[in-house]
C-alpha positions in Angstrom: 166.2 141.8 123.4 164.7 145.0 122.2 167.9 147.0 122.7 169.9 144.5 120.6 167.3 144.7 117.9 167.3 148.5 117.8 171.1 148.5 117.6 171.0 146.0 114.7 168.5 148.3 112.9 171.0 151.2 113.2 173.9 149.1 112.0 172.0 147.6 109.1 169.9 150.6 108.0 172.3 151.8 105.2 172.8 148.3 103.9 169.1 147.8 103.6 168.5 151.1 101.7 166.5 150.5 98.5 168.3 153.3 96.7 167.2 153.5 93.1 166.1 149.8 92.8 162.8 149.5 90.9 160.1 147.8 92.9 158.4 144.7 91.4 156.0 146.2 88.8 153.7 143.2 88.6 151.9 144.1 91.8 150.4 146.9 93.9 151.2 146.7 97.6 148.2 147.3 99.9 149.4 147.2 103.5 146.2 148.5 105.1 143.7 145.8 103.9 144.7 142.6 105.8 145.9 141.3 109.0 148.9 139.0 109.0 147.9 135.6 107.5 147.3 132.6 109.6 148.4 129.1 108.5 145.0 128.0 107.2 145.4 126.0 103.9 144.3 127.5 100.6 141.9 124.6 99.7 142.3 124.9 96.0 140.2 122.5 93.8 142.5 121.0 91.2 142.3 118.0 88.9 139.5 116.3 90.9 141.4 116.8 94.2 141.7 119.6 96.7 145.2 121.1 97.2 146.1 122.9 100.4 149.0 124.7 98.6 148.7 125.7 94.9 152.1 124.2 94.0 153.0 121.3 91.8 156.2 119.3 92.2 157.1 118.7 88.5 158.3 115.5 87.1 162.0 114.7 87.8 163.6 111.3 88.4 163.6 107.6 89.3 165.4 104.4 88.7 168.3 104.7 91.0 168.5 104.3 94.8 169.2 108.1 95.3 166.3 109.0 93.0 164.0 106.7 95.0 164.9 108.5 98.2 164.4 111.9 96.5 160.9 110.8 95.3 160.0 109.7 98.9 161.1 113.0 100.3 159.2 114.9 97.7 156.1 112.8 98.4 156.5 113.5 102.1 156.4 117.3 101.7 153.4 116.9 99.3 151.6 115.1 102.0 152.5 117.6 104.7 151.8 120.7 102.7 148.9 119.4 100.5 150.6 119.6 97.1 150.4 117.6 93.9 153.2 115.7 92.3 154.2 114.3 88.9 156.6 111.4 88.8 159.7 111.2 86.6 159.6 109.1 83.4 158.2 105.7 84.3 159.5 104.0 81.2 161.7 101.6 83.1 158.7 100.2 85.1 156.4 100.0 82.1 157.2 96.3 81.6 159.5 95.5 84.5 158.9 96.2 88.2 162.6 96.1 89.3 162.5 99.9 90.0 158.9 100.1 91.1 159.8 100.9 94.7 161.5 104.2 93.5 158.2 105.4 92.1 155.6 103.8 94.4 154.9 106.8 96.7 151.1 106.7 97.0 151.2 105.5 100.6 153.5 108.5 101.4 151.6 111.2 99.6 148.3 109.9 100.7 145.0 109.0 99.0 143.7 112.6 98.7 146.3 114.4 96.7 147.0 114.2 92.9 149.8 111.8 91.8 150.6 111.3 88.1 152.6 108.7 86.3 154.8 109.9 83.4 155.8 108.6 79.9 157.4 110.2 77.0 155.6 110.7 73.7 157.9 108.2 72.1 156.9 105.5 74.4 153.2 106.3 73.9 153.7 106.3 70.1 155.2 102.8 70.4 152.3 101.6 72.5 149.9 103.1 70.0 151.7 101.3 67.1 151.7 97.9 68.9 148.2 98.3 70.3 149.4 97.5 73.8 147.3 100.1 75.5 147.0 97.9 78.6 150.5 98.9 79.5 149.4 102.4 80.3 146.4 101.3 82.3 148.5 98.8 84.2 151.2 101.4 84.9 148.6 103.8 86.4 147.1 100.9 88.4 150.3 99.7 90.0 151.3 103.2 90.9 147.8 104.0 92.2 148.2 107.2 90.2 145.4 109.5 89.2 146.4 109.5 85.6 149.3 109.9 83.1 151.6 112.8 82.2 152.8 112.6 78.6 155.9 114.7 78.1 156.6 116.0 74.6 160.3 116.3 74.0 161.3 116.2 70.4 164.3 118.4 70.7 165.6 116.5 73.7 165.3 113.2 71.9 167.0 114.7 68.8 169.9 115.8 70.9 170.4 112.4 72.5 172.8 110.1 70.7 170.6 107.2 71.9 167.4 109.2 71.5 164.2 107.9 69.9 162.8 109.3 66.7 159.1 110.2 66.3 157.3 108.7 63.4 154.1 110.7 63.8 153.2 114.2 65.0 152.6 114.1 68.8 149.2 115.6 68.3 148.1 112.5 66.3 149.4 110.2 69.0 147.6 112.2 71.7 144.4 112.0 69.8 144.7 108.2 69.4 145.4 107.9 73.1 142.3 109.9 74.1 140.2 107.7 71.7 141.6 104.4 73.1 141.7 105.5 76.8 138.8 107.8 77.1 138.5 107.5 80.9 142.2 108.0 81.6 143.1 111.4 83.0 145.9 113.0 80.9 148.3 115.8 81.4 150.6 117.0 78.5 153.9 118.8 79.2 157.0 120.1 77.5 160.5 119.7 79.1 162.2 123.1 78.9 161.3 124.7 75.6 157.7 125.5 76.3 155.1 125.6 73.5 154.0 128.1 70.8 150.5 129.3 70.0 149.6 126.7 67.4 150.6 123.8 69.7 148.9 125.3 72.8 145.6 126.0 71.0 145.6 122.5 69.6 146.1 121.1 73.1 143.5 123.3 74.7 140.8 121.8 72.5 141.6 118.3 73.8 139.9 116.9 76.9 143.0 117.1 79.1 143.1 117.4 82.9 145.9 119.9 82.5 148.7 121.3 80.3 152.0 121.7 82.1 154.1 124.3 80.4 157.7 123.1 81.0 158.5 126.6 79.7 161.8 128.1 78.5 163.7 129.5 81.4 163.8 126.5 83.7 165.6 123.2 83.4 166.2 122.7 79.7 166.6 119.0 78.9 167.8 119.7 75.3 170.6 121.8 76.8 171.2 119.0 79.4 171.8 116.5 76.6 174.2 118.8 74.9 176.2 119.1 78.2 176.1 115.4 78.8 177.4 114.7 75.3 179.6 117.7 74.6 181.5 115.9 71.8 178.4 114.8 69.9 176.9 116.3 66.8 174.2 117.8 69.1 176.8 120.3 70.4 177.1 121.6 66.8 173.3 122.1 66.8 173.2 123.9 70.2 171.3 126.9 68.8 168.2 124.6 68.7 168.2 124.5 72.5 167.9 128.3 72.6 164.4 128.5 71.1 161.2 128.3 73.0 158.5 130.3 74.9 158.6 131.4 78.5 155.9 130.9 81.1 154.4 134.5 80.9 154.2 134.3 77.1 152.4 131.0 77.3 149.9 132.3 79.9 149.1 135.2 77.5 148.7 132.7 74.6 146.2 130.7 76.7 144.4 133.9 77.8 144.1 135.1 74.2 142.6 131.7 73.3 140.0 132.1 76.0 139.2 135.6 74.8 138.8 134.3 71.2 136.1 131.9 72.4 138.1 128.9 71.3 136.4 125.7 72.3 138.5 124.9 75.4 138.2 121.4 76.8 141.4 121.4 78.9 140.6 122.0 82.6 143.7 123.3 84.2 147.2 124.7 83.8 150.4 123.8 85.6 152.6 126.9 85.0 156.2 125.6 85.2 159.5 126.6 83.7 161.6 129.4 85.0 159.5 129.9 88.2 162.2 131.3 90.4 160.1 132.2 93.4 156.6 132.1 94.9 156.1 135.7 93.6 156.6 134.4 90.0 154.0 131.7 90.7 151.6 134.0 92.5 151.7 136.5 89.6 151.3 134.0 86.7 148.5 132.0 88.4 146.9 135.3 89.2 146.7 136.5 85.6 145.7 133.1 84.1 142.2 132.8 82.8 142.2 129.1 83.4 142.5 127.5 86.9 146.2 127.2 87.5 148.9 126.2 90.0 152.6 126.7 89.5 155.2 124.0 89.2 158.8 123.7 90.1 161.4 121.0 89.6 165.0 122.1 90.1 164.4 124.0 93.3 162.7 121.1 94.9 165.3 118.7 93.6 168.1 120.9 95.1 166.6 120.8 98.6 165.5 117.2 98.4 169.0 116.1 97.6 170.2 117.9 100.8 167.6 116.1 103.0 164.1 116.2 104.3 164.6 119.0 106.8 166.0 121.5 104.2 163.2 120.5 101.8 160.6 121.1 104.5 162.1 124.5 105.3 162.0 125.5 101.6 158.4 124.4 101.1 157.3 126.2 104.3 159.0 129.4 103.1 157.1 129.0 99.7 153.7 128.5 101.4 154.2 131.4 103.9 155.3 133.7 101.1 152.2 132.8 99.1 150.0 133.7 102.1 151.7 137.0 102.6 151.4 137.8 98.9 147.7 136.9 99.0 147.2 139.2 102.0 149.1 142.3 100.8 149.7 142.2 97.0 147.2 142.7 94.2 148.2 141.4 90.8 148.1 143.9 87.9 146.1 142.3 85.2 
């Protein structure tokens, strides 16, 4: 009732006072220029597909019954909201299909949205050394994926007591993969530390579908390994997990490379790592000089663990927030 609403306004007015809080300085607010947004999709061309929402569900998990259910819930909201998805590490189904059901979500996400398999650089290095390139093509085929994400995680592997050891620089292995599998769509990502300018500029010159940041500020898998093995030698090297590059810094590195007329062959960016809200994503994709969506992992994981309805509600709030931002906010470049 109107009377109840007015009374609530009086009761809550002081609590809602902005005081001396500093407004978000990344945007100008333009309340006169748009009507309220409708629920029309964004229709954002990305990686050979068309997204209805410029959000990417970043690679997370698989290989246990609960992880399989989480993947199916994530694929469901991707289908309903028109988003892309990267699977968690598919190492365990590279040669054995025991856990394939946990990763096989193409029928759920649908034929028209991007879905990518995922392997670590160590597994790709082993495949390169053995010459068993067919393992990658067969993995992509059985998942009906669009291509492969290769995650670069030297610090995480170093922190794992059971971790693998790289014998070659990842850039060399990536170049060999491109040479051997020239028609395979590849995405390269970090897992919580981000990447500095030399690494990013080297990747930008490769014919990749996308670079996913996995920037410092989100889930840090090096730190995760330290927590998991708190008594190991890794705990004594914890300071290594505190280095890295955040998402805004990485966007600026890429933008500078574009301005420098570097020969850029990478097509897209997935800006992930420390993206706390849709406003972070809206801002960072807005200032990017390459076509970009933003990715989240831990937030989607949190709601996916609670159930499909909470996950839907979170995703809907993200999409509605993006529409409001697009209507009334202008990004300061």
